[in-house]
BAFI-3210 file (N, C-alpha, C; in Angstrom, 3 decimals, decimal comma, padded with zeros to 6 digits):
// residues 217
n [1|2|3|4|5|6|7|8|9|10|11|12|13|14|15|16|17|18|19|20|21|22|23|24|25|26|27|28|29|30|31|32|33|34|35|36|37|38|39|40|41|42|43|44|45|46|47|48|49|50|51|52|53|54|55|56|57|58|59|60|61|62|63|64|65|66|67|68|69|70|71|72|73|74|75|76|77|78|79|80|81|82|83|84|85|86|87|88|89|90|91|92|93|94|95|96|97|98|99|100|101|102|103|104|105|106|107|108|109|110|111|112|113|114|115|116|117|118|119|120|121|122|123|124|125|126|127|128|129|130|131|132|133|134|135|136|137|138|139|140|141|142|143|144|145|146|147|148|149|150|151|152|153|154|155|156|157|158|159|160|161|162|163|164|165|166|167|168|169|170|171|172|173|174|175|176|177|178|179|180|181|182|183|184|185|186|187|188|189|190|191|192|193|194|195|196|197|198|199|200|201|202|203|204|205|206|207|208|209|210|211|212|213|214|215|216|217]
n.u [088,262|089,554|088,964|090,636|090,710|092,316|092,969|094,196|095,007|092,688|091,942|090,737|091,715|090,970|091,750|091,702|092,349|092,948|092,771|093,072|090,815|092,063|092,209|092,129|094,898|096,906|099,415|101,908|103,071|104,140|105,603|107,468|109,398|111,627|114,076|116,567|115,543|113,766|115,495|117,084|115,171|114,480|116,893|116,965|114,702|115,550|117,480|116,034|114,607|111,713|108,625|107,873|110,282|111,817|110,457|110,925|113,731|113,864|112,505|113,964|116,713|116,900|117,381|116,753|117,431|115,706|114,048|111,495|109,495|106,997|107,197|109,336|108,158|106,184|107,542|109,069|106,853|105,419|107,299|107,520|104,924|104,834|106,811|105,623|103,982|105,325|107,210|109,609|112,031|112,137|112,257|114,779|116,240|115,998|117,405|119,976|120,595|121,721|122,111|120,414|118,505|117,487|116,297|114,309|112,682|111,952|110,349|108,360|107,218|106,231|104,333|102,531|101,408|100,168|097,432|096,795|099,256|099,752|097,608|098,174|100,583|099,680|097,629|098,702|101,638|102,349|100,417|101,021|103,498|102,777|101,224|103,045|104,449|107,086|107,158|105,853|103,580|102,678|100,004|099,051|099,042|097,125|094,834|094,543|094,070|091,665|089,970|090,034|088,878|086,268|085,170|085,755|085,148|087,031|089,419|088,363|088,147|090,695|093,012|094,347|097,112|097,811|097,590|099,562|101,798|101,640|101,954|104,569|106,003|105,475|106,817|109,510|109,854|109,616|111,890|113,901|113,691|114,633|112,945|112,228|113,313|113,997|112,778|112,746|109,654|108,463|108,427|110,628|110,083|111,682|112,273|112,467|115,249|115,535|116,949|116,580|116,847|115,961|113,335|112,181|111,565|109,145|105,618|102,816|100,541|101,575|101,702|099,986|101,053|103,681|103,251|102,375|104,751|106,148|107,564|106,522|104,879]
n.v [052,971|051,838|050,778|049,154|048,350|046,272|045,697|043,099|041,798|039,298|039,006|040,135|041,920|042,521|044,762|045,609|048,184|048,924|051,932|055,392|057,478|059,071|062,179|063,011|064,696|067,204|067,595|066,535|067,831|070,118|069,253|066,831|063,818|064,812|063,994|064,762|066,532|064,849|062,951|064,517|065,249|062,733|062,032|063,902|063,142|060,631|061,378|062,132|064,497|066,486|067,092|069,849|071,012|070,483|071,966|074,507|074,647|074,772|077,187|079,097|078,559|077,849|075,217|073,689|075,196|077,137|079,752|081,139|082,037|080,770|078,328|077,302|076,460|074,726|072,619|071,003|070,142|068,647|066,648|065,404|064,452|062,539|060,740|059,870|057,867|055,519|052,951|053,280|051,774|051,851|054,575|054,919|053,657|055,464|057,554|056,499|054,366|052,603|054,494|053,645|052,020|053,887|055,802|054,248|053,645|056,218|056,861|054,958|055,930|058,379|057,444|056,192|058,368|059,703|059,436|059,491|058,900|056,324|054,869|055,209|053,802|051,217|050,722|051,394|051,296|048,745|047,171|047,334|046,044|043,441|042,692|042,112|044,161|046,529|049,205|052,449|054,695|058,103|058,065|056,023|057,248|059,255|057,718|056,618|058,927|059,726|057,689|058,187|060,724|060,194|059,288|061,083|064,306|066,167|065,451|065,640|068,343|069,290|071,164|071,061|071,994|071,562|068,772|067,983|068,864|067,279|064,724|064,952|065,279|062,877|061,135|062,046|061,571|058,768|058,045|059,225|057,699|055,320|053,535|053,626|054,364|056,906|056,896|058,489|060,073|058,235|055,861|053,407|050,555|049,757|047,180|047,077|046,190|044,460|043,373|040,598|041,550|044,200|043,798|042,542|044,566|045,642|045,932|043,661|044,905|046,518|045,256|045,710|048,114|047,374|045,543|047,278|048,536|046,527|044,914|042,839|039,857]
n.w [030,942|027,983|024,778|022,194|018,827|016,589|013,227|011,303|008,415|007,825|010,389|013,600|016,397|019,681|022,186|025,517|027,677|030,966|032,367|033,299|031,632|028,861|027,195|023,678|022,424|020,798|021,690|021,244|019,176|020,221|022,382|021,836|021,974|023,476|024,736|026,136|028,098|029,436|030,456|032,164|034,045|035,049|036,274|038,353|039,809|040,633|042,371|044,484|044,368|044,746|042,948|042,983|043,651|041,395|039,471|040,521|040,250|037,512|036,987|038,494|038,141|035,556|034,471|032,270|030,172|028,820|027,145|027,395|030,153|030,776|029,440|030,801|033,101|032,145|030,814|032,791|034,303|032,425|031,800|034,287|034,575|032,517|033,404|035,693|034,915|034,833|036,593|039,346|038,818|035,994|035,563|036,540|034,526|032,407|033,543|034,111|032,455|029,432|026,378|024,292|025,620|027,436|025,771|024,627|026,842|027,553|025,380|025,787|028,188|027,254|025,423|027,141|028,312|026,302|024,475|021,711|020,496|021,517|020,375|017,694|017,546|018,137|016,253|013,798|013,586|014,894|013,654|010,910|010,918|011,794|009,709|007,842|006,662|006,293|006,135|006,821|005,585|004,635|003,966|005,557|008,044|007,545|007,079|009,603|011,194|010,058|010,906|013,651|013,713|013,037|015,346|017,290|018,290|018,950|017,529|014,970|014,613|014,243|012,360|008,978|008,793|011,488|011,682|009,887|011,257|013,577|012,437|011,465|013,875|015,180|013,481|013,778|016,485|016,691|015,236|016,799|019,065|018,201|016,983|014,370|010,997|008,622|005,265|002,624|002,415|003,948|006,749|008,005|009,812|012,828|014,729|018,206|020,344|023,293|026,311|028,662|031,246|031,119|030,195|032,373|034,088|033,529|034,195|034,465|033,513|031,589|029,194|026,832|025,862|025,374|023,352|021,389|020,825|019,729|021,435|022,694|021,959]
ca.u [088,401|089,734|089,012|091,320|090,551|093,331|092,680|095,400|094,549|091,295|091,684|090,505|092,201|090,447|092,590|091,103|093,348|092,378|093,550|092,261|090,489|092,896|091,650|093,013|095,531|097,946|100,542|103,188|103,680|104,871|106,516|107,675|110,122|112,403|114,855|117,464|114,759|113,230|116,613|117,454|114,121|114,628|118,062|116,588|113,791|116,351|118,237|115,102|113,971|110,259|108,151|107,924|111,696|112,271|109,872|111,662|115,048|113,668|112,108|114,972|118,062|116,763|118,168|116,441|117,896|114,519|113,933|110,204|109,154|105,879|107,677|110,212|107,278|105,430|108,386|109,246|105,567|105,097|108,226|107,136|103,683|105,180|107,573|104,736|103,252|106,180|107,766|110,930|113,128|112,193|112,779|116,220|116,827|116,115|118,433|121,324|120,767|122,367|121,377|119,344|117,462|116,887|115,408|113,174|111,796|111,402|109,234|107,332|106,547|105,464|103,196|101,562|100,791|099,597|096,500|096,905|100,484|099,577|096,715|098,935|101,539|098,984|096,804|099,459|103,008|102,333|099,561|101,784|104,509|102,147|100,683|104,173|104,987|108,148|107,106|104,672|103,485|101,844|098,610|098,696|098,715|095,873|093,758|094,425|093,430|090,278|089,234|089,904|087,965|084,904|084,694|086,177|084,945|088,302|090,287|087,688|088,312|092,079|093,256|095,342|098,471|098,025|097,797|100,881|102,767|101,566|102,565|106,014|106,574|105,426|107,926|110,800|109,893|109,910|113,293|114,747|113,626|115,226|111,880|112,014|114,269|113,356|113,005|111,964|108,560|107,969|109,223|110,918|109,938|112,858|111,826|113,444|115,945|115,578|117,368|115,670|116,947|115,071|111,959|111,689|111,196|107,792|104,507|101,890|099,621|102,268|101,770|099,438|101,989|104,829|102,808|102,347|106,142|106,717|108,432|105,765|104,061]
ca.v [051,775|052,213|049,586|049,357|047,250|046,277|044,800|042,596|040,835|038,947|038,830|041,328|041,732|043,520|044,949|046,528|048,687|049,556|053,127|056,600|057,941|060,181|062,876|063,185|066,012|067,357|068,162|066,006|068,779|071,105|068,542|065,453|062,976|065,690|063,050|065,390|067,069|063,751|062,343|065,419|065,134|061,411|062,096|064,663|062,305|059,572|061,993|062,430|065,802|066,485|067,773|071,302|071,405|070,447|073,146|075,682|074,645|075,228|078,594|079,963|078,289|077,548|074,001|073,117|076,165|077,556|081,212|081,659|081,631|079,821|077,003|076,817|075,765|073,660|071,475|070,042|069,555|067,630|065,537|064,725|063,737|061,342|059,807|059,326|056,721|054,323|052,667|053,826|051,107|052,339|055,952|054,749|053,324|056,726|058,376|055,923|053,230|052,861|055,475|052,973|051,621|055,097|056,396|053,348|053,818|057,576|056,761|054,187|056,844|059,335|056,731|055,951|059,647|060,311|058,468|059,461|058,199|054,898|054,267|055,173|052,701|049,942|050,543|051,618|050,765|047,300|046,512|047,216|045,009|042,121|042,392|041,772|045,354|047,183|050,634|053,232|055,826|059,217|057,660|055,236|058,216|059,916|056,749|056,529|060,149|059,706|056,817|058,891|061,860|059,682|058,987|062,121|065,680|066,881|065,171|066,113|069,796|069,661|071,704|070,357|072,311|070,906|067,347|067,849|069,043|066,082|063,628|065,172|065,056|061,436|060,564|062,372|060,919|057,355|057,942|059,580|056,592|054,141|052,637|053,755|055,130|057,592|056,459|059,502|060,549|057,101|055,360|051,981|050,059|049,153|046,481|047,339|045,080|044,644|042,143|040,103|042,408|045,338|043,302|042,172|045,772|046,050|045,304|042,888|045,853|047,230|044,424|046,318|049,128|046,656|044,997|048,394|048,845|045,273|044,311|041,717|039,235]
ca.w [030,123|026,581|023,931|020,928|017,897|015,540|012,124|010,672|007,440|008,037|011,815|014,394|017,754|020,610|023,367|026,474|028,603|032,140|032,674|033,335|030,284|028,407|026,033|022,536|022,360|019,778|022,437|020,769|018,228|021,016|023,278|021,377|022,924|024,364|025,533|027,123|029,205|030,220|031,185|033,263|035,060|035,668|037,156|039,544|040,587|041,238|043,460|045,556|044,230|044,615|041,736|043,120|043,638|040,001|038,806|041,021|039,609|036,135|036,982|039,102|037,623|034,123|034,235|030,957|029,165|028,081|027,176|027,839|031,523|030,813|029,038|031,885|034,041|031,473|030,450|033,891|034,671|031,426|031,963|035,526|034,288|031,743|034,232|036,723|034,358|034,884|037,911|039,661|038,098|034,617|035,649|036,701|033,222|031,668|034,192|034,183|031,555|028,148|025,586|023,545|026,568|028,003|024,759|024,479|027,989|027,449|024,425|026,478|029,113|026,440|024,854|028,207|028,665|025,100|023,889|020,251|020,128|021,783|019,388|016,439|017,629|018,121|015,065|012,567|013,679|015,141|012,669|009,657|011,120|011,871|008,380|006,986|006,002|007,053|005,839|007,181|004,672|005,083|003,809|006,740|009,084|007,183|007,325|011,052|011,668|009,583|011,825|014,935|013,533|012,968|016,696|018,231|017,829|019,138|016,381|013,759|014,515|013,990|011,019|008,165|009,259|012,764|011,418|009,253|012,345|014,410|011,668|011,444|015,201|015,441|012,709|014,392|017,794|016,455|014,824|017,949|020,018|017,596|016,563|012,932|010,207|007,500|003,890|001,920|003,256|004,727|007,858|008,039|011,179|013,439|015,927|019,276|020,988|024,747|026,972|029,698|032,428|030,904|030,091|033,700|034,834|033,166|034,910|033,638|032,877|030,510|027,994|025,613|025,387|024,828|022,067|020,443|020,488|019,190|022,443|023,232|020,894]
c.u [088,488|089,846|089,636|091,086|091,583|092,943|093,996|095,003|093,071|090,945|091,486|090,909|091,663|091,340|091,916|092,143|092,651|093,280|092,586|092,020|091,334|092,230|092,638|093,596|096,546|099,235|101,898|103,866|104,491|105,896|106,629|108,501|110,916|113,271|115,814|116,715|114,187|114,329|117,025|116,436|114,225|115,802|117,719|115,644|114,552|117,211|117,331|114,440|112,461|109,852|108,277|109,365|112,224|111,724|110,609|113,046|114,955|113,381|113,245|116,361|118,083|117,570|117,889|116,853|116,767|114,347|112,633|109,840|108,030|106,350|108,648|109,407|106,622|106,279|108,601|107,943|105,183|106,014|107,872|105,868|103,964|105,849|106,722|103,960|104,060|106,766|109,166|112,077|113,265|112,643|114,293|116,921|116,996|117,266|119,830|121,579|121,520|121,509|120,199|118,191|116,738|115,919|114,149|112,176|111,203|110,215|108,065|106,529|105,701|104,205|102,121|100,809|100,048|098,735|096,648|098,138|100,340|098,719|097,370|099,893|100,838|098,291|097,570|100,816|103,002|101,514|100,291|102,824|103,884|101,523|101,797|104,775|106,045|108,084|105,784|104,661|102,642|100,366|098,140|098,305|097,361|094,681|093,485|093,676|091,966|089,423|089,016|088,858|086,511|084,304|085,061|085,976|086,229|089,205|089,679|087,896|089,747|092,280|094,308|096,772|098,803|098,332|099,158|101,975|102,808|102,254|104,079|106,665|106,514|106,568|109,259|110,952|110,230|111,380|114,231|114,792|114,246|114,209|111,592|113,185|113,539|113,750|112,173|110,914|108,024|108,895|109,439|110,906|111,227|112,425|112,871|114,041|116,036|115,976|116,399|115,685|116,018|113,617|111,363|111,263|109,763|106,752|103,625|100,947|100,252|102,209|101,159|100,373|103,220|104,480|102,795|103,741|106,881|107,730|107,770|104,904|102,603]
c.v [052,202|050,946|049,936|048,136|047,364|045,260|044,392|041,481|040,577|038,821|040,167|041,042|042,857|043,577|045,966|046,900|049,373|050,721|054,294|057,052|059,163|060,861|062,845|064,591|066,016|067,863|067,657|066,969|069,847|070,463|067,091|064,670|063,798|064,861|063,728|065,918|065,948|063,081|063,208|065,314|063,807|061,390|062,812|063,849|061,195|060,092|062,424|063,788|065,639|067,280|069,286|071,817|071,458|071,638|074,405|075,776|075,132|076,726|079,501|079,797|077,937|076,307|073,342|074,039|076,584|079,061|081,697|081,129|080,598|078,409|076,429|076,056|074,550|072,421|070,523|069,387|068,435|066,417|064,715|063,903|062,454|060,299|059,195|058,114|055,429|054,153|053,216|053,102|051,588|053,798|055,899|054,391|054,588|057,555|057,815|054,752|053,600|053,816|054,834|052,591|052,846|055,748|055,551|053,540|055,228|057,591|056,020|055,090|057,862|058,666|056,474|057,220|060,282|059,286|058,357|058,675|056,699|054,241|054,220|053,991|051,356|049,693|050,711|050,912|049,239|046,562|046,321|046,098|043,612|041,711|042,084|042,935|046,012|048,698|051,238|054,479|056,944|058,869|056,804|056,154|058,873|058,991|056,622|057,734|060,205|058,822|057,500|060,005|061,412|059,455|060,042|063,506|066,488|066,697|065,725|067,613|070,223|070,080|070,883|070,705|071,639|069,420|067,091|067,942|067,806|064,915|063,750|064,881|063,579|060,742|060,798|061,699|059,439|057,157|058,224|058,453|055,314|053,121|052,708|054,510|055,751|056,948|057,358|060,060|059,448|056,773|053,867|051,529|049,387|048,492|046,622|046,054|045,382|043,328|041,784|040,990|043,613|044,886|042,988|043,378|046,221|045,283|044,529|043,817|046,632|046,477|045,048|047,370|048,470|046,026|046,090|048,751|047,642|044,655|043,101|041,170|039,151]
c.w [028,660|025,751|022,592|020,057|016,806|014,486|011,472|009,722|007,659|009,512|012,500|015,823|018,618|021,836|024,265|027,506|029,764|032,530|032,802|031,901|029,945|027,223|024,876|022,592|021,223|020,403|021,952|019,800|018,959|021,945|022,834|022,395|023,939|025,313|026,524|028,345|030,073|031,044|032,376|034,398|035,795|036,646|038,471|040,432|041,302|042,389|044,610|045,490|044,059|043,380|041,837|043,131|042,201|039,232|039,240|040,398|038,167|036,093|037,444|038,486|036,134|033,717|032,885|029,802|028,230|028,239|027,815|029,224|031,594|030,454|030,077|032,923|033,383|031,200|031,625|034,322|033,709|031,572|033,213|035,310|033,515|032,624|035,336|036,227|034,444|036,279|038,089|038,949|036,654|034,561|035,769|035,410|032,383|032,234|033,990|033,247|030,295|027,334|024,871|024,468|027,118|027,030|024,574|025,624|028,009|026,483|025,064|027,421|028,357|025,911|025,909|028,586|027,494|024,375|022,378|019,819|020,374|020,703|018,011|016,442|017,507|016,781|013,756|012,633|013,839|014,083|011,342|009,770|011,083|010,536|007,377|006,231|006,894|006,937|006,300|006,304|005,273|004,957|004,984|007,895|008,798|007,408|008,818|011,610|011,239|010,489|013,167|014,833|013,485|014,350|017,730|017,634|017,941|017,931|015,099|013,546|014,200|012,543|010,282|008,588|010,592|012,569|010,777|010,313|013,238|013,718|011,662|012,779|015,591|014,710|013,409|015,748|017,655|016,080|015,993|018,973|019,470|017,114|015,065|012,307|009,026|006,175|002,999|002,855|004,165|005,893|007,683|009,492|011,641|014,739|017,023|019,837|022,479|025,397|028,099|030,939|032,312|030,880|031,461|034,540|034,556|033,981|033,929|032,865|031,729|029,185|026,739|025,006|024,766|023,484|021,007|019,966|019,905|020,144|023,087|022,101|021,343]
res [m|v|a|i|t|r|h|s|g|d|s|t|v|d|v|t|i|i|q|k|e|l|p|y|t|s|s|i|k|d|m|p|l|m|f|p|e|m|k|r|t|a|l|l|l|c|k|g|k|a|s|d|e|i|v|s|l|s|m|d|n|n|i|y|q|i|d|k|p|k|r|r|r|d|v|p|l|r|m|i|k|r|l|s|t|i|g|k|p|l|v|g|v|i|a|n|g|s|d|a|d|a|r|l|i|a|f|f|a|l|m|k|a|d|r|l|l|f|e|y|m|y|e|v|y|a|d|r|h|h|a|g|h|s|e|i|t|d|n|d|f|l|d|f|i|e|r|k|a|q|n|s|e|t|v|a|k|w|s|t|p|n|l|v|n|i|r|g|k|i|k|s|t|l|c|e|a|g|l|a|k|r|s|g|d|s|l|l|i|q|k|p|i|a|d|d|e|l|r|n|l|f|a|e|s|d|k|p|y|l|k|a|m|l|m|e|e]
***
């Protein structure tokens, strides 16, 4: 059970998400959105390939075009883990949907697998939008990390270079997914557009994540 509190102006919104407890990690700095790799994995899953078969294809045939053997194993495992957080219809969107929809769902899957990214989206991205602001600054990220560090020994131990790397990868991931555009060092929020056909593929339990992405009021 993970409780998230969002402050917007004078109001406070409590959101409780029923999910397996996820630890805070800085893994986004090493494996951000990686859309081509996620799409390739989704295509293989849609063709009925099992997880071990996909890992073998990576190790033996280097289907992800990766030099280091360890990363050849880690990448498919990470992509499979992300895709396991969403239903088969959404995996199909990543595999065969329009580029914009596929990137949006790839980000959705990443956010479901990454606690830090989800909380950033809910507490910073969505909060800034609901407060009437279109811009996210580096100070917004620093304030967010400071709050996390107060309640997490893991985050409190992260070095400044590590935090700079994480901030940069979150920025690039948001832009790659079409959820933001760069404006100097800041980000401009780009509210996603999704038609009813895509929206109908989400489960009721996905609502907190959709709210974080501004796809649900």
